[in-house]
VOFI-47902 format. One record per residue (C-alpha): residue number from 1; residue in three letters; x, y, z. Coordinates in steps of 0.001 Angstrom, whole numbers. Layout:
REC  sese  pase       xx       yy       zz
REC   NUM   ALA        X        Y        Z
...
// end
This chain:
REC  sese  pase       xx       yy       zz
REC     1   UNK    58766   144201    39047
REC     2   UNK    60073   144493    43038
REC     3   UNK    57242   141710    43769
REC     4   UNK    59339   139778    41037
REC     5   UNK    62733   141051    42263
REC     6   UNK    64227   138286    41062
REC     7   UNK    63240   137634    38013
REC     8   UNK    63079   141191    36778
REC     9   UNK    65988   141539    37735
REC    10   UNK    67599   138014    35333
REC    11   UNK    65501   139644    32899
REC    12   UNK    67560   142987    33052
REC    13   UNK    70470   140896    33416
REC    14   UNK    70272   138637    30483
REC    15   UNK    69235   141914    28370
REC    16   UNK    72461   143924    29583
REC    17   UNK    74438   140729    28707
REC    18   UNK    73416   140025    25179
REC    19   UNK    73128   143937    24428
REC    20   UNK    76312   144125    25146
REC    21   UNK    77647   141069    23292
REC    22   UNK    75920   142487    20102
REC    23   UNK    77632   145774    21150
REC    24   UNK    80921   144827    20965
REC    25   UNK    80530   143223    18304
REC    26   UNK    79192   146001    16568
REC    27   UNK    81350   148299    17643
REC    28   UNK    84719   146238    16697
REC    29   UNK    82616   145682    12975
REC    30   UNK    82201   149273    12640
REC    31   UNK    85944   150238    13922
REC    32   UNK    87436   147582    11433
REC    33   UNK    85639   148883     8701
REC    34   UNK    87276   152541     9701
REC    35   UNK    90520   150969     9800
REC    36   UNK    89984   149675     6247
REC    37   UNK    89027   152845     4926
REC    38   UNK    92163   154261     5705
REC    39   UNK    94409   151712     4125
REC    40   UNK    91634   151729     1609
REC    41   UNK    93282   155928      966
REC    42   UNK    97024   155132     1144
REC    43   UNK    95963   153334    -2030
REC    44   UNK    96488   156046    -4318
REC    45   UNK    96441   156679    -7587
REC    46   UNK   100329   158314    -9045
REC    47   UNK    99371   160602   -11737
REC    48   UNK   102935   161919   -13734
REC    49   UNK   103265   165428   -15551
REC    50   UNK   104813   166648   -19027
REC    51   UNK   108575   167154   -17568
REC    52   UNK   108408   169638   -20596
REC    53   UNK   105391   171592   -18597
REC    54   UNK   106556   174689   -16564
REC    55   UNK   105851   174458   -13153
REC    56   UNK   102669   177473   -13067
REC    57   UNK   101009   174830   -15571
REC    58   UNK   101775   171826   -13870
REC    59   UNK   100288   173357   -10612
REC    60   UNK    97356   174553   -12678
REC    61   UNK    96115   170860   -13305
REC    62   UNK    95152   170360   -10183
REC    63   UNK    91531   171521   -10750
REC    64   UNK    91197   169314   -13585
REC    65   UNK    92805   166133   -11631
REC    66   UNK    90054   167459    -9411
REC    67   UNK    87320   167494   -11758
REC    68   UNK    87747   163524   -12971
REC    69   UNK    84550   161245   -11396
REC    70   UNK    86213   159434    -8379
REC    71   UNK    88852   161535    -7145
REC    72   UNK    88392   162504    -3835
REC    73   UNK    91809   164819    -3674
REC    74   UNK    94683   165137    -5191
REC    75   UNK    98085   166617    -4111
REC    76   UNK   100345   168097    -6496
REC    77   UNK   104503   166780    -5506
REC    78   UNK   107080   168804    -7054
REC    79   UNK   109919   167017    -8226
REC    80   UNK   112311   168369    -5182
REC    81   UNK   109206   166975    -2667
REC    82   UNK   109213   163824    -4990
REC    83   UNK   113438   163852    -3735
REC    84   UNK   113300   163905     -780
REC    85   UNK   110205   161238     -237
REC    86   UNK   112242   158519    -2407
REC    87   UNK   115921   159332     -712
REC    88   UNK   113830   159102     2382
REC    89   UNK   112294   156156     2285
REC    90   UNK   115445   154254     -437
REC    91   UNK   118272   155868      975
REC    92   UNK   119684   154214     3767
REC    93   UNK   123367   154094     2626
REC    94   UNK   123148   157655     1388
REC    95   UNK   123910   156854    -2044
REC    96   UNK   121373   159149    -3838
REC    97   UNK   122260   162091    -2118
REC    98   UNK   123951   164187    -5148
REC    99   UNK   120829   163314    -7337
REC   100   UNK   119140   166198    -9239
REC   101   UNK   115615   166525    -8505
REC   102   UNK   115201   167258   -12624
REC   103   UNK   115529   163510   -12530
REC   104   UNK   112311   163158   -10940
REC   105   UNK   108910   164487   -12154
REC   106   UNK   105503   167146   -10873
REC   107   UNK   103280   164312   -10483
REC   108   UNK    99662   164161    -8835
REC   109   UNK    99004   162133    -5329
REC   110   UNK    95473   161729    -6023
REC   111   UNK    92684   159557    -3683
REC   112   UNK    89615   157869    -4623
REC   113   UNK    86100   158414    -3627
REC   114   UNK    85799   154551    -4369
REC   115   UNK    88909   152169    -4314
REC   116   UNK    86665   150000    -7234
REC   117   UNK    86574   152488    -9661
REC   118   UNK    90388   152529    -9644
REC   119   UNK    90626   151454   -13445
REC   120   UNK    88377   153890   -14476
REC   121   UNK    90003   156590   -13237
REC   122   UNK    93566   156093   -13901
REC   123   UNK    92796   155707   -17416
REC   124   UNK    90601   159001   -16939
REC   125   UNK    93283   160972   -15821
REC   126   UNK    95859   159497   -18676
REC   127   UNK    93303   161681   -20694
REC   128   UNK    94045   165318   -19199
REC   129   UNK    96676   167103   -21638
REC   130   UNK    99938   167370   -19550
REC   131   UNK    99862   164122   -17691
REC   132   UNK   102110   161676   -19473
REC   133   UNK   101033   158269   -17051
REC   134   UNK    99600   156900   -14145
REC   135   UNK   100512   154503   -11801
REC   136   UNK    97967   152413    -9702
REC   137   UNK    98198   149828    -7668
REC   138   UNK    95083   147266    -9407
REC   139   UNK    96287   144136    -7102
REC   140   UNK    96106   146364    -3943
REC   141   UNK    93039   147953    -4551
REC   142   UNK    91013   145073    -5804
REC   143   UNK    92262   142791    -2822
REC   144   UNK    90496   145669     -451
REC   145   UNK    87225   145958    -1983
REC   146   UNK    87402   142645    -1494
REC   147   UNK    88728   142126     1868
REC   148   UNK    85709   145300     2131
REC   149   UNK    83038   143574      905
REC   150   UNK    83623   139872     2815
REC   151   UNK    84122   141680     6147
REC   152   UNK    80910   143573     5391
REC   153   UNK    79214   140209     4676
REC   154   UNK    80611   138331     7783
REC   155   UNK    79246   141537    10007
REC   156   UNK    76306   141649     8953
REC   157   UNK    75096   138267     9175
REC   158   UNK    76724   137465    12509
REC   159   UNK    75356   140745    14024
REC   160   UNK    72050   139221    12795
REC   161   UNK    72279   135759    14120
REC   162   UNK    73184   137215    17582
REC   163   UNK    70239   139200    17593
REC   164   UNK    67920   136371    16810
REC   165   UNK    69355   134622    19442
REC   166   UNK    69409   137444    22062
REC   167   UNK    65644   137973    21217
REC   168   UNK    64948   134146    21999
REC   169   UNK    66883   133974    25852
REC   170   UNK    65852   137700    26573
REC   171   UNK    62153   136117    25988
REC   172   UNK    62560   133044    27388
REC   173   UNK    63470   134908    30279
REC   174   UNK    60530   136829    30161
REC   175   UNK    58288   133632    29997
REC   176   UNK    59549   132635    33118
REC   177   UNK    58679   136206    34719
REC   178   UNK    55082   135561    33180
REC   179   UNK    54621   132050    34328
REC   180   UNK    55694   133284    37820
REC   181   UNK    52263   135018    37661
REC   182   UNK    50043   132059    35681
REC   183   UNK    47944   131951    38839
REC   184   UNK    47505   135822    38902
REC   185   UNK    46644   136294    35417
REC   186   UNK    44196   132985    35871
REC   187   UNK    42045   134343    38524
REC   188   UNK    41991   137887    36736
REC   189   UNK    40487   135766    33520
REC   190   UNK    37937   134198    36048
REC   191   UNK    36057   137165    37503
REC   192   UNK    35900   138914    34209
REC   193   UNK    39109   140846    33188
REC   194   UNK    39884   141211    29179
REC   195   UNK    42738   140250    27654
REC   196   UNK    43797   143943    27023
REC   197   UNK    43347   144873    31039
REC   198   UNK    45778   141916    31720
REC   199   UNK    47740   142585    28874
REC   200   UNK    49204   145967    28889
REC   201   UNK    50514   146076    32722
REC   202   UNK    53189   143155    31636
REC   203   UNK    54336   145288    27975
REC   204   UNK    54654   148506    30246
REC   205   UNK    56123   146025    32397
REC   206   UNK    58711   144541    29447
REC   207   UNK    59367   148042    28075
REC   208   UNK    60927   149084    31684
REC   209   UNK    62942   146404    31429
REC   210   UNK    64178   146977    27838
REC   211   UNK    64660   150385    28486
REC   212   UNK    66836   149695    32031
REC   213   UNK    68880   146956    30296
REC   214   UNK    70195   148783    27786
REC   215   UNK    70743   151782    29943
REC   216   UNK    72550   149652    31763
REC   217   UNK    74271   148133    28945
REC   218   UNK    75251   151419    27243
REC   219   UNK    76932   152450    30852
REC   220   UNK    79229   149082    30526
REC   221   UNK    79494   149249    26612
REC   222   UNK    81195   153018    27249
REC   223   UNK    83096   152475    29869
REC   224   UNK    84285   148909    27828
REC   225   UNK    85010   150768    24810
REC   226   UNK    86728   153765    26665
REC   227   UNK    89665   150270    28496
REC   228   UNK    89819   148948    24608
REC   229   UNK    90589   151889    23486
REC   230   UNK    92883   153284    26055
REC   231   UNK    94624   149303    25956
REC   232   UNK    95092   150062    22387
REC   233   UNK    96493   153712    22688
REC   234   UNK    98928   153016    25507
REC   235   UNK   100233   149752    22888
REC   236   UNK   103485   149665    21276
REC   237   UNK   102624   146782    19163
REC   238   UNK    98663   148031    18036
REC   239   UNK    99422   151391    17701
REC   240   UNK    98410   150615    13574
REC   241   UNK    94785   150753    14932
REC   242   UNK    92770   153690    14542
REC   243   UNK    90105   153266    17198
REC   244   UNK    87077   155422    16464
REC   245   UNK    86456   158246    19646
REC   246   UNK    83248   157020    21682
REC   247   UNK    82123   160917    21542
REC   248   UNK    81550   160559    17647
REC   249   UNK    79499   157305    17906
REC   250   UNK    78296   157117    20997
REC   251   UNK    74684   158676    19410
REC   252   UNK    73508   155733    17266
REC   253   UNK    74561   153297    19914
REC   254   UNK    72389   154563    22421
REC   255   UNK    69797   154524    19966
REC   256   UNK    70646   151125    18670
REC   257   UNK    70462   149943    22253
REC   258   UNK    67176   151508    23330
REC   259   UNK    65485   150279    20503
REC   260   UNK    66646   146987    21228
REC   261   UNK    65727   147027    24083
REC   262   UNK    62436   148302    23323
REC   263   UNK    61632   145499    20825
REC   264   UNK    62780   142720    22862
REC   265   UNK    61235   143749    26352
REC   266   UNK    57871   144364    24766
REC   267   UNK    58368   141776    22345
REC   268   UNK    59304   139336    24655
REC   269   UNK    56186   140218    27051
REC   270   UNK    53645   140232    24339
REC   271   UNK    54959   136308    23520
REC   272   UNK    54897   135092    26355
REC   273   UNK    51418   136208    28548
REC   274   UNK    49572   134867    24900
REC   275   UNK    49589   131511    26099
REC   276   UNK    48452   131677    29445
REC   277   UNK    46001   134492    28200
REC   278   UNK    44078   131093    27533
REC   279   UNK    42180   129991    30286
// end
């Protein structure tokens, strides 16, 4: 590695660049998916309680509602809380401040495990004695599910394409480093060196190049991620975007970088040296 420093530097540099591109896009896709999940959680089912049901009986329905298959959690909202929320949201001119809380009904705000099951959960909740009706934004739910599926397919496809391109570029870079030593390989073959004797040093070199590239790329990825997260946090126009802390996802990112670095380093070396062993 040291005697062919420039080519080793080139191989590490290409590895770092490719890992940064894949890592950045993967993290963007991950955060987009997490933000989409948060938006899905805001799309809840409202279950209205029978107005003739006593307050204690209305509260007692919560374990039954939570027991419905597909319900992640539910929150009991009293008439008074429903009135306050309505006035806060819609009463800009203070027209409804005198409205009695009895106009509203006790209700449950229900969040789901999966938006795709909203219709079924709404029907199951309506079957509970004491619940008179439910309200669910089916169109919004369907839109979220469709958007999630499309985003998932696009993310997987682009990451796969980037991975293939990266492996191709890194493999060809390592081939250049091997081509630079073709005379050494030919001499070793002519004096009786076996293929494995010649191959293993290149495999180890590819392993070290891949690990070095992965380590450098991980450090740069961390710095880049934190800089972008800080920029979004300090931006007035991007406050709605939530960036997951890197401290919570660094382990899988590091693992992925190491695995990819080893695969492309060792794989590139094995692929590159195969041609030059035929002397």
